[in-house]
N, C-alpha and C positions, 0 to 999 in steps of 0.2 A: 147451616142454621139461618139461611138467607131470609126465609119467610118470617121466622120469629124475630129476627133482627129488625126487619123493616117495620113490624108492628109495634115494637117497643121503642123504636127510634134511638137505638144505641149505636156507639161506634162499632166499626167492623171487628170481628173476632181477631185475636192475635194469631200470628203465624210464626213459624220458626224456619230458619234456613234449611234447605234440602228436605222439607216435609211438605205434604199437601194438606190443606185445610180439610177437616172431616166434612163430609156431605150429609145433608139431611136424610137421605134414604136409609142411613143407619138406624133411624127411628122405626123403620118398618118392621113389623113382627109377623110371624106366621098367620095370626088371626087377629085382625084389628076389630075392636068392638066399641059400640057406643054405650054399652052398659055402664052404670055408675060403678066406680071402683069399690072393691070389697068382696067380689066373687072369689071362690077358691081358685088357686093357681093350679091345682093338681099335684100329684106326687112327684112325677119325674118330668124333666125337660127334654126337648129334642136336642140333638147334637148341634154344635155351632155350625158345622158344615151344612146341615139340613136347614138351619135358619137362614144362612146366607143364600142357599138355593132358592128358598121361598122369596126372599127379598129380590133376587134377580128376576124371578118369574113375575113379581109384581111390577118391577120396573119395565120389563118387556111388554106386559099387558098394557101399561100406561102409554108406552111408546107406540104401540100398534093402534090404540084407540085414537082416532083423529080428533075426538072431542076433548081429549085430555092433553094438558101441557105440563112441563116440569113445574111451573108455578102452581097449577091446580093440584098436582101430586103433593106438593109441600103443604098447600092449604088444607087438603083433606087430612093429612097427618096431624097438622096443628089443631084442626077443629076437634079431632078425636081426643086431644089432650085436655080439652076444656073441663070435663068433669073432674079430672085429677088436679088441675090447677085450682079449681074451686074448693076441692077437698083440703088441699094443703096450704092454701093461701093464708098467710098470717101465722103459720105453724113453724116451729123451730126444727131444723134438720141438722143433726151433727154428723159430720163426715170425717172418718179417719182415712188419711191419704198416705199411701206408702206402696212399696213393692214396685212392680214393673211400670206402673203408671207414673212413678217418679223418675224412672231411668230413661224412658222413651220421651223424646221431645214432642212427638205427635200425640201421644197419649196424655202428656202433661197439658198440651194445648186443649185437648178434648175435655179434660176435667175442669180446667179453668173456665172454658166457655160454658160448660154445663152449669157451674156454680153461678156465673154471671146471669145466665138465662133464668135460672130458678129465682135468683134475687129480683130480677126485673119483673117477673110475673107475680111477685108478692110473697114468696117463701122467705124464710129467715135462715140461711145456711150458716153454719159454724164449722170451720175447717181445723182439724187437729192433725199434726204431722210428726213423723219421725224423720229418719234420714240415715239409716244404717250404712248404705253403700258410700255416701259422701263422707261419713265419719271414717270408714275403713280406708278410703283413698287418702285422706289427710294424715291418718296415723302412719300409713305406709310411706308417704312422702317425708314425714318427720322421723322415720325409722323407729317408731314406737311399736313394740310388740302387741299384736292383737290376740287376745285369748278369750275363750268362752267357757262357762261352767253351767252344765244343764241347760244349754241353749241360750243363756244370758251372758251379755258382755261383761267381763271382769273390768271394773272401772276404778283404777287407782286415781290419785290426785292429778297426775299429769294427763291421764286419759279424760278425766272429767272436764278439765280445762279445754281440751280439744272438742269434746262433745258439745259443750256450751257454745264455744266459738262457732262451730259448724252449724248446729241446729238453730241457734238464736241469731247469730250474726250473718250467716250465709243463706241457708235453705229458707228460713223464715222470710227474710227480706226479699229474696228472689221471688217467692210466691206472692208476696204483697205487691211487688212491682208488676208481675204478670196480670194479676187481677185488676189492678188500677188501669193498666193499659187496655184491658178488655172492656172497660167501661163502668166498673163499680168500684167505689172506694173500699179499700181493705185496711185493716189495722193489725199490725204484727205484735204479738205478745208471747210471753212464755209463762209457765205456771207461777213463777216468782213475782210477776208484775201484779201489783194490787192484791197480793196474797190470794191470787186466783186459786192456786192449788198449793196446799201445804203438804210437804213430803215427810216421810219417816223412813228409816233404814229398812231394807228388806230383811226377812227373818234370817237369811244366811249371809248377812252383811260381812261376816268375817272372811268369807271366800270371794264375795262379789265386789266388795268395796262400796263405792258410792252409787249403788243401784238402789232405787227407792220404791216405795209404794205411796199411794194416795192416802193421806191421813184425813184431809178435810178439803172441801171445795167451797169457795165463796164467790158466786158468779156476779156479785154486785157490779164489778167493773165492766162486765159484758153487756149489761142491760142497755146502757145509753148507746153503745156501739150498734147493737142489733136494732134497737128502736129507731135509730137514725138511718136505717137501711144500709149500713156498712157490713162487711163480712169480716168477722174476727178470724185471724190466722194464728194458731196457737202451737208453739213448740213444746214438746213433752219434757221440758226441764223445769224442775221446781226446787224450792228450798225448804228446809225444816225451820223450826222456831228460832234456831240460833243463826240462821242465814246460810248454813251449809247447803250447797247445791247437790241435787241428785238427778241421775238419769232414770226416767220412768218409762215403762212400756207405753207407747202411744195408744194402743188399743184400750188399755186400762184408763188412761186419761180421758179418752173420748167417751167411754162408757160412763165414767163418773160425772163428767160435765153434762152429758145428755140427761142424766138423772137429776142433777142440780138445776138444770134449766127447764125441766118439765118438757123435754123434747117430744115431738110426735114420733120421730123416727131416728134411729141410730144406724149408720151405714158404715161397714168396714170394707174398704177396697183391698183386695188380696190378689195373689198370683194364682189362685185356683178358681174353679167354676163355682164353688160353694161347698155345701155338705153333701157327700156322696153316700148313698145307701150301701154301695160296695166300693171300697176305696180303690179297688183294682179296675173298676169300670167307670171311665170318665163320663159315660152316658147316663149313669144312674143318679143324676142330680136330684136331690130332694128340694122341691120348689117351696114347700111351706110345711112347717112343723111347729108344734107348741112346746112349751117348756117341759112338760111331762114326756113328750115324745123324744125330745133331744137328749134328755137325761137317760132315757132308756137306751138310746143309741150309744151313749158313752159307756153305760154299764155293760152293754153287749160287745164293746170293743170296736164298734163301727167308726167311732171318731177317735183319732189318735194324733200324736205328734203335735205340730204347731197349731192344729185346729182346736185343740182342747182349750188353751187359754182364750182364744177368740170366742168360742162358744160360751165359756164361763163369763167372759166380759159381757156378752149379750144377755145372758140369763140374769146376771146381777143388775143390769140396767133395767130390764123388764120388771124385775121384782121391786124396783124403786119407782116405778110409774111410767117409764117410757112405753109408748104404745106398741111399737114393733121395732125389731132389730134385724138387719139384713147383712149377710156376708155375700159380697158380689165379686165378680171377676173384673179387676181393674185393667186387664189386658184387652177387654172389649171396648172399642170406641163408644163414647157416650153412654157408658154403663149406668151413670147416675140418672140420666134422663129415662133410660129404659126401665130402671127400677121404680122411679117415682111417677112417671107420666104415662105408663102403659099398664094394661090390665094384667099381662103375663109377668111383667117384671123381669129380673135377671138375677141369677144366684138363688140363695136360700133366704126366705123370710121366716124369722122366729117370732111367734106370738106368745102373749102371756097366758 
């Protein structure tokens, strides 16, 4: 991100031991266009290997052309981002962060740098996170049994205490520190702070324990943070009216916050490419679909497993006024920039 960094006069992107800082050529796409954002993405995407092949070809072409330099290559890419920066400047983007992007230090650095760049060019990112792997590690260290029911963590009182400690006290503060070091001030919160999110027990609380749902959202505490150019970092722990804490699915929290904030876009970072037309064919990525189309896919059984709650989260946020919702592959470096600042995007975008 050297070109972008020099233009916005920010400190150098953070780096981690034994990893290499991501390079700007990751922004290159099979077909770069100067057209204003909004054109159809098409139904299917090319495979990741094909995309990488095109990127390599572009780099080779630039290296062969004596009139082109690495700096010029970066400037060309940055200039093509201008229409998208203009479109999203001043708009709120809610990002749910989890999966492989949390477990890999290099991908974590990529996400943090993307958020900082987006903030520096005028977008208003809000980050919501979970932390399942970190919770599991701590429970194992303390020899507390880990159990699940219908894909949801069974959370008794002892487990809830660990969940709160890990998500609010460790994961959240680590993310805040990384964003601060990358050049933008971040503010760490959980749903219980300022009654940002009020929880209620899940319908099957008798079996799940302190697993909750979102009963109400009051984004008042976020406005001053966002308006001052800071990035809110929100852990998906909230309390009910009596003060009892609950563990809430981070996708759900992100979707409800996006609706309450009137966000332009909701983005869910996942460990899959997006919604597939054929679940057995990783190349059958659906690039764009509306609510009617995605509901039809669910009725036909094309969407199943862990993708169902993510799609439902997106549909609910769109029904409450969010402009678009995207499910993207967090395993791809700079997937946030690819989704927001390029015409083709990455993953699946759902529209109202």
